DSSP file (Angstrom, degrees, kcal/mol; ACC not computed):
  #  RESIDUE AA STRUCTURE BP1 BP2  ACC     N-H-->O    O-->H-N    N-H-->O    O-->H-N    TCO  KAPPA ALPHA  PHI   PSI    X-CA   Y-CA   Z-CA
    1    1 A M              0   0    0      0, 0.0     2,-0.2     0, 0.0     0, 0.0   0.000 360.0 360.0 360.0 129.8    0.0    0.0    0.0
    2    2 A K        -     0   0    0      1,-0.1     3,-0.1     3,-0.0     2,-0.0  -0.494 360.0-111.0 -80.6 149.7    1.4    3.4   -1.0
    3    3 A G        -     0   0    0     -2,-0.2     2,-0.2     1,-0.1    -1,-0.1  -0.267  43.6 -84.5 -70.6 163.2    1.7    6.2    1.5
    4    4 A K        -     0   0    0      1,-0.1     2,-0.2     2,-0.0    -1,-0.1  -0.457  42.9-124.9 -68.8 137.6   -0.5    9.3    1.2
    5    5 A R        -     0   0    0     -2,-0.2     2,-0.6    -3,-0.1    -1,-0.1  -0.599  11.7-134.7 -83.5 147.5    0.8   12.0   -1.2
    6    6 A S    >   -     0   0    0      3,-0.3     3,-2.1    -2,-0.2    -1,-0.1  -0.398  53.1 -86.2-104.0  55.6    1.3   15.5    0.2
    7    7 A Q  T 3  S-     0   0    0     -2,-0.6     3,-0.1     1,-0.3    -1,-0.1   0.825  88.2 -52.0  49.7  42.1   -0.3   17.6   -2.5
    8    8 A G  T 3  S+     0   0    0      1,-0.3    -1,-0.3     0, 0.0     2,-0.2   0.421  99.5 137.1  83.6  -2.6    2.9   17.8   -4.6
    9    9 A R    <   -     0   0    0     -3,-2.1    -3,-0.3     1,-0.1    -1,-0.3  -0.542  54.9-115.2 -80.1 146.2    5.2   19.0   -1.9
   10   10 A S     >  -     0   0    0     -2,-0.2     4,-2.1     1,-0.1     5,-0.1  -0.250  27.1-107.4 -72.1 164.8    8.7   17.5   -1.6
   11   11 A L  H  > S+     0   0    0      1,-0.2     4,-1.8     2,-0.2     5,-0.2   0.895 121.8  52.6 -59.9 -39.9    9.7   15.5    1.5
   12   12 A K  H  > S+     0   0    0      1,-0.2     4,-1.7     2,-0.2    -1,-0.2   0.911 108.9  49.3 -63.2 -41.8   11.9   18.4    2.7
   13   13 A A  H  4 S+     0   0    0      1,-0.2    -1,-0.2     2,-0.2    -2,-0.2   0.851 108.2  54.8 -66.7 -33.9    9.0   20.8    2.4
   14   14 A Q  H >< S+     0   0    0     -4,-2.1     3,-0.6     1,-0.2    -1,-0.2   0.887 111.6  43.3 -65.3 -39.6    6.7   18.5    4.3
   15   15 A K  H 3< S+     0   0    0     -4,-1.8    -2,-0.2     1,-0.2    -1,-0.2   0.784 119.1  42.2 -77.6 -28.3    9.2   18.3    7.2
   16   16 A K  T 3< S+     0   0    0     -4,-1.7    -1,-0.2    -5,-0.2    -2,-0.1  -0.208  74.7 165.8-115.3  41.1   10.0   22.0    7.3
   17   17 A A    <   -     0   0    0     -3,-0.6     2,-0.2     1,-0.1    -3,-0.1  -0.357  28.6-137.6 -61.2 133.8    6.6   23.6    6.9
   18   18 A A        -     0   0    0     -5,-0.1     2,-0.5    -2,-0.1    -1,-0.1  -0.516   4.5-128.9 -90.7 159.5    6.7   27.3    7.8
   19   19 A V        -     0   0    0     -2,-0.2     2,-0.4     2,-0.0    -1,-0.0  -0.938  20.8-138.1-108.1 129.5    4.1   29.2    9.7
   20   20 A R        -     0   0    0     -2,-0.5     2,-0.3     2,-0.0     0, 0.0  -0.710  23.5-175.7 -89.9 136.4    2.9   32.4    8.1
   21   21 A A        -     0   0    0     -2,-0.4     2,-0.5     2,-0.0    -2,-0.0  -0.968  21.0-139.8-131.4 147.2    2.4   35.5   10.4
   22   22 A S        -     0   0    0     -2,-0.3     2,-0.4     2,-0.0    -2,-0.0  -0.938  26.2-175.8-107.4 125.4    1.1   39.0    9.8
   23   23 A I        -     0   0    0     -2,-0.5     2,-0.5     2,-0.0    -2,-0.0  -0.960  16.9-147.7-126.4 138.1    3.1   41.7   11.5
   24   24 A T        -     0   0    0     -2,-0.4    -2,-0.0     6,-0.0     0, 0.0  -0.918  18.1-170.5-106.2 128.7    2.4   45.4   11.7
   25   25 A F        -     0   0    0     -2,-0.5    -2,-0.0     2,-0.0     0, 0.0  -0.867  30.4-106.4-114.5 148.1    5.4   47.7   11.9
   26   26 A P     >  -     0   0    0      0, 0.0     4,-2.4     0, 0.0     3,-0.5  -0.471  42.8-109.8 -62.8 147.4    5.6   51.5   12.6
   27   27 A P  H  > S+     0   0    0      0, 0.0     4,-2.4     0, 0.0     5,-0.2   0.852 116.0  51.8 -52.2 -41.2    6.4   53.2    9.3
   28   28 A D  H  > S+     0   0    0      1,-0.2     4,-1.8     2,-0.2     5,-0.1   0.894 111.2  46.8 -67.2 -37.9   10.0   54.2   10.3
   29   29 A L  H  > S+     0   0    0     -3,-0.5     4,-2.4     2,-0.2    -1,-0.2   0.903 111.2  51.9 -67.7 -41.2   10.9   50.7   11.4
   30   30 A Y  H  X S+     0   0    0     -4,-2.4     4,-2.6     1,-0.2    -2,-0.2   0.920 109.6  49.8 -61.5 -42.9    9.4   49.3    8.1
   31   31 A E  H  X S+     0   0    0     -4,-2.4     4,-2.4    -5,-0.2    -1,-0.2   0.896 110.2  50.3 -62.8 -39.8   11.5   51.7    6.1
   32   32 A A  H  X S+     0   0    0     -4,-1.8     4,-2.3     2,-0.2    -1,-0.2   0.903 111.0  49.4 -66.0 -39.3   14.6   50.7    8.0
   33   33 A L  H  X S+     0   0    0     -4,-2.4     4,-2.4     2,-0.2    -2,-0.2   0.903 111.1  49.5 -65.6 -41.3   13.9   47.0    7.4
   34   34 A E  H  X S+     0   0    0     -4,-2.6     4,-2.4     2,-0.2    -2,-0.2   0.922 111.1  49.6 -62.4 -43.4   13.3   47.7    3.6
   35   35 A K  H  X S+     0   0    0     -4,-2.4     4,-2.4     2,-0.2    -2,-0.2   0.913 110.9  49.3 -62.2 -43.7   16.6   49.6    3.4
   36   36 A T  H  X S+     0   0    0     -4,-2.3     4,-2.3     1,-0.2    -1,-0.2   0.923 111.0  50.3 -60.4 -45.0   18.5   46.8    5.2
   37   37 A A  H  X>S+     0   0    0     -4,-2.4     5,-2.2     1,-0.2     4,-0.9   0.909 111.1  48.4 -62.0 -43.2   17.0   44.3    2.8
   38   38 A Q  H  <5S+     0   0    0     -4,-2.4     3,-0.4     1,-0.2    -1,-0.2   0.910 111.9  49.2 -64.1 -42.5   17.9   46.3   -0.2
   39   39 A Q  H  <5S+     0   0    0     -4,-2.4    -1,-0.2     1,-0.2    -2,-0.2   0.879 116.9  41.0 -65.8 -37.6   21.5   46.8    1.0
   40   40 A K  H  <5S-     0   0    0     -4,-2.3    -1,-0.2    -5,-0.2    -2,-0.2   0.537 107.8-126.7 -86.3  -6.5   21.9   43.1    1.7
   41   41 A K  T  <5S+     0   0    0     -4,-0.9     2,-0.3    -3,-0.4    -3,-0.2   0.916  71.3 113.8  58.0  46.8   20.1   42.1   -1.5
   42   42 A V  S   <S-     0   0    0     -5,-2.2    -1,-0.2    -6,-0.1    -2,-0.1  -0.808  72.5 -84.6-133.3 174.2   17.6   39.9    0.4
   43   43 A S     >  -     0   0    0     -2,-0.3     4,-1.7     1,-0.1     5,-0.1  -0.431  32.1-118.9 -80.4 158.7   13.9   40.0    1.0
   44   44 A L  H  > S+     0   0    0      1,-0.2     4,-2.4     2,-0.2     5,-0.2   0.884 117.0  57.5 -61.2 -38.6   12.4   42.0    3.8
   45   45 A A  H  > S+     0   0    0      1,-0.2     4,-2.8     2,-0.2    -1,-0.2   0.898 103.3  52.9 -60.1 -40.1   11.0   38.7    5.2
   46   46 A W  H  > S+     0   0    0      1,-0.2     4,-2.8     2,-0.2    -1,-0.2   0.926 108.5  50.2 -61.3 -44.1   14.6   37.3    5.3
   47   47 A V  H  X S+     0   0    0     -4,-1.7     4,-2.5     1,-0.2    -2,-0.2   0.922 112.3  47.1 -60.3 -45.3   15.7   40.3    7.4
   48   48 A V  H  X S+     0   0    0     -4,-2.4     4,-2.5     2,-0.2    -2,-0.2   0.923 113.4  47.5 -65.5 -44.6   12.8   39.9    9.8
   49   49 A R  H  X S+     0   0    0     -4,-2.8     4,-2.8     2,-0.2     5,-0.2   0.922 112.2  50.3 -61.4 -43.7   13.4   36.1   10.2
   50   50 A D  H  X S+     0   0    0     -4,-2.8     4,-2.2    -5,-0.2    -2,-0.2   0.925 112.4  46.7 -59.9 -45.5   17.1   36.7   10.7
   51   51 A A  H  X S+     0   0    0     -4,-2.5     4,-2.4    -5,-0.2    -1,-0.2   0.904 112.9  49.4 -65.0 -41.0   16.4   39.4   13.4
   52   52 A A  H  X S+     0   0    0     -4,-2.5     4,-2.6     2,-0.2     5,-0.2   0.914 110.6  50.0 -66.3 -41.9   13.9   37.1   15.1
   53   53 A E  H  X S+     0   0    0     -4,-2.8     4,-2.3     1,-0.2    -2,-0.2   0.921 112.6  47.1 -60.9 -43.8   16.3   34.2   15.1
   54   54 A K  H  X S+     0   0    0     -4,-2.2     4,-2.3    -5,-0.2    -2,-0.2   0.888 111.5  51.5 -66.2 -39.4   19.1   36.3   16.6
   55   55 A Y  H  X S+     0   0    0     -4,-2.4     4,-2.4     2,-0.2    -2,-0.2   0.939 111.2  46.5 -63.9 -46.5   16.7   37.7   19.2
   56   56 A V  H  X>S+     0   0    0     -4,-2.6     5,-1.5     1,-0.2     4,-0.6   0.910 113.9  48.6 -62.4 -42.5   15.5   34.3   20.4
   57   57 A A  H  <5S+     0   0    0     -4,-2.3     3,-0.5    -5,-0.2    -1,-0.2   0.899 113.1  48.0 -63.3 -40.7   19.1   33.0   20.5
   58   58 A R  H  <5S+     0   0    0     -4,-2.3    -2,-0.2     1,-0.2    -1,-0.2   0.867 114.8  43.6 -70.0 -37.4   20.2   36.0   22.5
   59   59 A T  H  <5S-     0   0    0     -4,-2.4    -1,-0.2    -5,-0.2    -2,-0.2   0.447 103.4-131.7 -88.8  -0.1   17.4   35.9   25.0
   60   60 A D  T  <5 +     0   0    0     -4,-0.6    -3,-0.2    -3,-0.5    -4,-0.1   0.833  68.6 126.6  53.6  38.8   17.7   32.1   25.3
   61   61 A V     >< +     0   0    0     -5,-1.5     4,-2.0    -6,-0.2    -4,-0.1   0.874  36.1 111.2 -87.5 -44.5   14.0   31.6   24.9
   62   62 A G  T >4 S-     0   0    0     -6,-0.6     3,-0.8     1,-0.2    -5,-0.0   0.544  96.2 -30.2   4.7-137.3   14.2   29.1   22.1
   63   63 A E  T 34 S+     0   0    0      1,-0.2    -1,-0.2     2,-0.1    -2,-0.1   0.642 136.9  59.6 -78.3 -15.4   13.2   25.5   22.7
   64   64 A N  T 34        0   0    0      1,-0.2    -1,-0.2    -4,-0.0    -2,-0.2   0.578 360.0 360.0 -89.5  -8.5   14.2   25.6   26.3
   65   65 A G    <<        0   0    0     -4,-2.0    -1,-0.2    -3,-0.8    -2,-0.1   0.420 360.0 360.0 -99.4 360.0   11.9   28.4   27.3
């Protein structure tokens, strides 16, 4: 018997499904994030994820909190 197919997603995508969040920023912070993304040649979402990961690591909240 074959296993269930996951609507065309790869095995890697199935294991690492992301959670989508909607976030509201003050205009000045949003502009700073956009500028940072442009300078680094990455997406604004990447900048926000990177900052969030660094914040969690720094505050030691991660999986242990």
